[in-house]
C-alpha positions as CSV (number, residue, x, y, z in Angstrom):
1,M,89.1,-119.8,28.7
2,T,86.1,-119.8,26.4
3,A,83.2,-122.3,26.8
4,A,83.8,-125.5,24.9
5,T,81.5,-126.5,22.0
6,Y,82.4,-130.2,22.4
7,D,82.2,-132.2,25.5
8,V,84.9,-134.8,24.5
9,V,87.2,-135.2,21.6
10,A,89.1,-138.4,21.4
11,I,92.2,-139.6,19.5
12,G,92.4,-143.4,18.9
13,N,92.7,-146.3,16.6
14,A,90.1,-146.4,13.8
15,I,89.3,-150.1,13.7
16,V,86.6,-152.4,12.4
17,D,86.0,-155.3,14.8
18,V,85.4,-158.8,13.6
19,I,83.8,-160.8,16.5
20,A,83.4,-164.6,16.6
21,R,82.8,-167.1,19.3
22,A,85.2,-170.0,20.1
23,D,86.2,-172.3,22.9
24,D,89.4,-172.2,25.0
25,A,90.9,-174.9,22.8
26,F,90.9,-172.5,19.9
27,I,92.8,-170.0,22.0
28,A,95.4,-172.6,22.8
29,E,95.7,-174.0,19.3
30,N,96.4,-170.5,17.9
31,S,98.8,-169.5,20.7
32,L,96.7,-166.6,21.7
33,R,96.8,-164.8,25.1
34,K,93.3,-165.1,26.6
35,G,91.8,-161.9,27.7
36,S,94.5,-159.7,26.3
37,M,95.2,-157.7,23.1
38,Q,98.1,-158.7,20.9
39,L,99.2,-157.1,17.7
40,L,99.3,-158.7,14.3
41,F,102.1,-157.3,12.2
42,S,101.1,-158.1,8.6
43,T,98.1,-158.3,6.4
44,E,98.9,-162.0,5.8
45,E,98.9,-162.8,9.5
46,A,95.6,-161.1,10.0
47,E,94.0,-162.9,7.1
48,A,95.3,-166.3,8.3
49,L,93.7,-165.9,11.7
50,Y,90.5,-164.6,10.1
51,E,90.3,-167.7,7.9
52,R,90.5,-169.9,11.0
53,M,87.7,-168.0,12.9
54,G,84.1,-169.2,12.8
55,P,81.1,-167.0,11.7
56,G,81.3,-163.5,13.1
57,I,79.9,-160.0,13.0
58,E,81.7,-156.9,11.8
59,T,81.2,-153.6,13.6
60,S,83.2,-150.4,13.8
61,G,85.3,-150.4,16.9
62,G,88.5,-149.2,18.5
63,S,88.7,-148.3,22.2
64,A,88.4,-144.5,22.0
65,A,85.8,-144.7,19.2
66,N,83.7,-147.1,21.4
67,T,83.9,-144.6,24.2
68,L,82.7,-141.8,21.9
69,A,79.8,-144.0,20.7
70,G,78.7,-144.4,24.3
71,L,79.1,-140.7,25.0
72,A,77.0,-139.8,21.9
73,A,74.4,-142.2,23.0
74,L,74.3,-140.4,26.3
75,G,73.6,-137.2,24.5
76,L,77.1,-135.6,24.6
77,N,78.7,-133.6,21.7
78,C,81.8,-135.4,20.6
79,G,84.5,-135.5,17.9
80,F,87.0,-138.2,16.8
81,I,90.4,-138.1,15.3
82,G,91.8,-141.3,13.8
83,Q,93.2,-142.6,10.6
84,V,91.4,-144.9,8.1
85,A,92.5,-146.0,4.7
86,D,90.7,-145.1,1.4
87,D,88.9,-148.5,1.2
88,Q,85.6,-150.2,2.0
89,L,86.3,-150.7,5.7
90,G,87.4,-147.1,6.0
91,T,84.1,-145.9,4.4
92,V,82.2,-148.2,6.8
93,F,84.0,-146.9,9.9
94,S,83.6,-143.2,8.8
95,H,79.8,-143.7,8.1
96,D,79.3,-145.4,11.5
97,M,80.9,-142.6,13.5
98,R,79.1,-139.8,11.7
99,A,75.8,-141.7,11.8
100,Q,76.1,-141.6,15.6
101,G,76.5,-137.9,15.6
102,V,80.2,-137.9,16.2
103,R,82.2,-135.4,14.2
104,F,84.9,-137.2,12.2
105,D,86.9,-135.2,9.7
106,T,90.2,-137.0,9.4
107,A,90.9,-137.5,5.7
108,P,91.4,-141.2,4.6
109,R,94.9,-142.3,3.7
110,P,95.4,-143.5,0.1
111,G,97.1,-146.8,-0.7
112,E,98.4,-149.5,1.6
113,P,98.1,-150.5,4.4
114,P,94.3,-151.1,4.6
115,T,92.0,-149.9,7.4
116,A,92.7,-151.5,10.7
117,R,90.8,-154.5,12.0
118,C,90.6,-156.3,15.3
119,L,89.9,-160.0,15.3
120,I,88.1,-160.7,18.6
121,I,87.6,-164.3,20.0
122,V,84.8,-164.5,22.6
123,T,85.0,-167.6,24.8
124,P,82.0,-169.1,26.7
125,D,82.9,-167.2,29.9
126,G,82.5,-163.9,28.0
127,Q,86.2,-163.1,27.9
128,R,87.5,-161.4,24.8
129,T,90.9,-162.1,23.2
130,M,91.8,-159.3,20.8
131,N,94.2,-159.7,17.8
132,T,94.7,-156.3,16.2
133,F,96.1,-155.4,12.8
134,L,96.7,-151.7,13.1
135,G,96.9,-151.1,9.4
136,A,96.3,-147.4,8.4
137,S,95.5,-146.4,12.0
138,Q,99.2,-146.4,13.0
139,F,100.0,-143.7,10.4
140,L,98.0,-140.9,11.9
141,P,100.3,-137.9,11.4
142,A,100.5,-134.8,13.6
143,D,99.4,-132.6,10.7
144,A,96.1,-134.5,10.6
145,L,95.1,-133.1,13.9
146,S,92.4,-130.5,14.1
147,H,93.8,-128.1,16.7
148,D,90.7,-126.0,16.6
149,L,88.6,-129.1,17.4
150,I,90.9,-130.1,20.3
151,S,90.9,-126.5,21.7
152,D,87.1,-126.5,21.5
153,A,86.6,-129.6,23.6
154,A,86.2,-129.6,27.4
155,I,88.1,-133.0,27.6
156,L,90.7,-134.6,25.3
157,Y,90.6,-138.4,25.6
158,L,93.6,-140.4,24.5
159,E,93.9,-144.1,24.0
160,G,97.0,-145.9,25.3
161,Y,96.8,-148.5,22.5
162,L,97.7,-145.7,20.0
163,W,101.0,-145.1,21.8
164,D,102.7,-148.0,20.0
165,P,103.3,-146.5,16.5
166,E,105.6,-143.5,16.2
167,E,103.4,-141.1,14.2
168,P,100.3,-141.2,16.4
169,R,102.4,-141.0,19.5
170,A,103.9,-137.7,18.2
171,A,100.4,-136.6,17.2
172,M,99.1,-137.2,20.7
173,R,101.9,-135.3,22.3
174,R,101.0,-132.4,20.1
175,A,97.3,-132.8,21.0
176,I,98.1,-132.7,24.7
177,A,100.1,-129.4,24.2
178,T,97.1,-127.9,22.3
179,A,94.6,-129.0,25.0
180,R,96.9,-127.6,27.7
181,Q,97.3,-124.3,26.0
182,A,93.5,-124.0,25.7
183,G,93.0,-124.8,29.4
184,R,91.2,-128.1,28.7
185,R,91.4,-131.4,30.6
186,V,93.3,-134.4,29.3
187,A,92.0,-138.0,30.0
188,F,94.1,-141.0,29.2
189,T,93.3,-144.7,29.3
190,L,96.1,-147.2,29.9
191,S,94.4,-149.7,27.6
192,D,96.2,-153.0,28.2
193,V,98.9,-154.6,30.5
194,F,101.1,-155.4,27.5
195,C,100.8,-151.8,26.3
196,I,102.0,-150.7,29.7
197,E,104.9,-153.1,29.6
198,R,106.0,-151.6,26.3
199,H,105.6,-148.0,27.3
200,R,105.7,-147.8,31.2
201,A,108.5,-145.2,31.2
202,D,106.6,-142.9,28.8
203,F,103.3,-143.3,30.7
204,L,105.0,-142.5,34.0
205,K,106.6,-139.5,32.5
206,L,103.3,-138.1,31.3
207,I,102.0,-138.5,34.8
208,A,105.1,-136.9,36.4
209,D,104.9,-134.0,33.9
210,G,101.3,-133.3,34.9
211,A,100.0,-134.0,31.4
212,I,97.1,-136.2,32.5
213,D,94.1,-135.0,34.5
214,I,92.0,-138.1,34.4
215,L,93.7,-141.6,34.3
216,F,91.6,-144.7,33.5
217,A,93.0,-148.2,34.4
218,N,91.6,-151.6,35.3
219,E,93.0,-153.4,38.3
220,N,95.6,-155.4,36.4
221,E,96.8,-152.3,34.5
222,L,97.1,-150.3,37.8
223,L,99.3,-153.1,39.3
224,S,101.4,-153.3,36.2
225,L,102.0,-149.6,35.9
226,E,103.0,-149.5,39.6
227,E,104.9,-152.8,39.4
228,S,103.0,-153.9,42.5
229,D,100.9,-156.8,43.7
230,D,99.2,-154.7,46.4
231,F,96.0,-153.0,45.1
232,E,95.5,-150.5,47.9
233,A,99.2,-149.5,47.9
234,A,99.1,-149.0,44.2
235,V,96.0,-146.9,44.4
236,A,97.5,-144.8,47.2
237,S,100.7,-144.3,45.2
238,L,99.2,-143.4,41.8
239,S,96.3,-141.3,43.1
240,A,98.8,-139.0,44.8
241,R,100.3,-138.3,41.4
242,V,97.2,-137.9,39.3
243,P,94.4,-135.4,39.8
244,L,91.7,-138.0,39.2
245,L,92.3,-141.8,39.1
246,V,89.6,-144.2,38.0
247,V,90.1,-147.9,38.4
248,T,87.7,-150.6,37.3
249,R,87.6,-154.0,39.0
250,S,85.3,-156.1,36.8
251,E,82.7,-157.9,39.0
252,H,84.1,-156.0,42.0
253,G,83.0,-152.6,40.8
254,A,85.1,-149.5,40.4
255,I,86.7,-146.7,42.4
256,A,87.7,-143.1,41.8
257,V,90.1,-141.0,43.8
258,K,90.2,-137.2,43.5
259,D,92.1,-134.9,45.9
260,G,92.4,-137.7,48.4
261,K,88.7,-138.4,48.4
262,R,87.6,-141.8,47.3
263,A,84.3,-143.0,45.9
264,E,83.3,-146.6,45.1
265,V,80.5,-148.4,43.3
266,A,79.6,-152.1,43.0
267,A,79.2,-153.7,39.6
268,E,75.7,-153.5,38.2
269,P,73.9,-156.8,38.1
270,V,73.5,-158.5,34.7
271,E,71.6,-161.7,33.9
272,A,74.6,-163.1,32.0
273,V,78.0,-161.9,30.8
274,V,77.8,-162.4,27.1
275,D,80.8,-160.5,25.8
276,T,83.2,-158.2,27.7
277,T,84.3,-156.4,24.5
278,G,84.0,-152.7,25.1
279,A,83.3,-152.9,28.9
280,G,86.1,-150.6,29.9
281,D,85.4,-148.3,26.9
282,L,81.7,-147.9,27.9
283,F,82.6,-147.5,31.6
284,A,84.9,-144.6,30.5
285,A,82.0,-143.1,28.5
286,G,79.7,-143.1,31.4
287,F,82.2,-141.7,33.8
288,L,83.3,-139.0,31.4
289,A,79.7,-138.1,30.7
290,G,79.1,-137.6,34.4
291,Q,82.2,-135.4,34.8
292,A,81.3,-133.4,31.7
293,R,77.8,-132.8,33.2
294,G,79.2,-131.8,36.6
295,R,78.1,-134.8,38.5
296,S,79.8,-136.2,41.6
297,L,82.4,-138.9,41.6
298,Q,79.8,-141.4,42.9
299,E,77.3,-140.5,40.2
300,S,79.9,-140.6,37.5
301,L,81.0,-144.1,38.6
302,T,77.4,-145.2,38.7
303,I,76.8,-144.0,35.1
304,G,80.0,-145.9,34.1
305,A,78.8,-149.1,35.8
306,I,75.4,-148.8,34.1
307,C,77.0,-148.4,30.6
308,A,79.5,-151.3,31.2
309,A,76.7,-153.6,32.4
310,E,74.6,-152.9,29.2
311,V,77.5,-153.6,26.8
312,I,78.6,-156.9,28.4
313,S,75.0,-158.2,28.2
314,H,75.2,-158.6,24.4
315,V,77.8,-159.2,21.6
316,G,79.5,-156.1,20.4
317,P,81.4,-153.2,21.9
318,R,78.7,-150.5,21.5
319,P,75.4,-150.0,23.4
320,Q,72.2,-151.4,22.0
321,A,69.8,-150.3,24.6
322,D,68.9,-146.7,25.4
323,I,71.6,-146.0,28.0
324,K,70.6,-142.3,28.3
325,A,67.1,-143.4,29.4
326,M,68.6,-145.9,31.8
327,V,70.8,-143.3,33.4
328,E,67.9,-140.8,33.7
329,T,65.7,-143.4,35.3
330,R,68.4,-144.2,37.9
331,L,69.8,-140.8,38.6
332,G,67.4,-138.2,37.1
């Protein structure tokens, strides 16, 4: 196996986030599921919700893309594979990724549908409720993959959200095969409880087939995948079937289990939780950065916690402070 040029290459939804504040009454009035991600299935539906939202900010997002933004900010060499449309938002997304130093070569898709967007409502408690119109992102074909790029990355990182549409699902299966053939590690994030409910059988088969080396989940996702209400039992069961299991627990910190050995960290203190958008994505960035640099489970968890704490202290899913300096100050 040759040395990898890239630390992490990710495949995910190429989305522009629109983030606005609202109260719990807005959530109820619009029949939204607080704290979850739900899909919008038409341009008209997305535009109707957008019209009802208050003033907001627009920023390039998408779960795996956010993770890469964090990794790039930490100084790692990364690439992204995802589908945008040949439109203004697609140009914005592409520019943002490349401006952060992330390689992004996927050709834009002509015509309809437009580039994906996620309408995010942030309530006063910092919870984010995401309403996603997948647009062009759900039409990532397998022939858009750069197999050379995947083979040249130490870790392939896959986003569970992208398992919904058929074309990207087939593309990710091809990508896993390419990474496996090159002797690279595959990381997978479960993304959302509702995503698990739609694809539990597929996700469990990936695990059973040994296709996943690093599995990311939050506590609710873990319990959903294992169909359990016992956290410790679910950890014991799943960690026995995955080489490295990472579980975040919001204010209760995070754990990682590898080869039967468990590490834990507390959540990093923050003055105020402003917006939890991107918390899991940035935690994954920190943890993967630690693993890519050969750090211990404990140190990798700590880097993840530092990155997550930074991103929840402001609006938006990507770091605004110098997280690389923060990590170096803490861990050297």
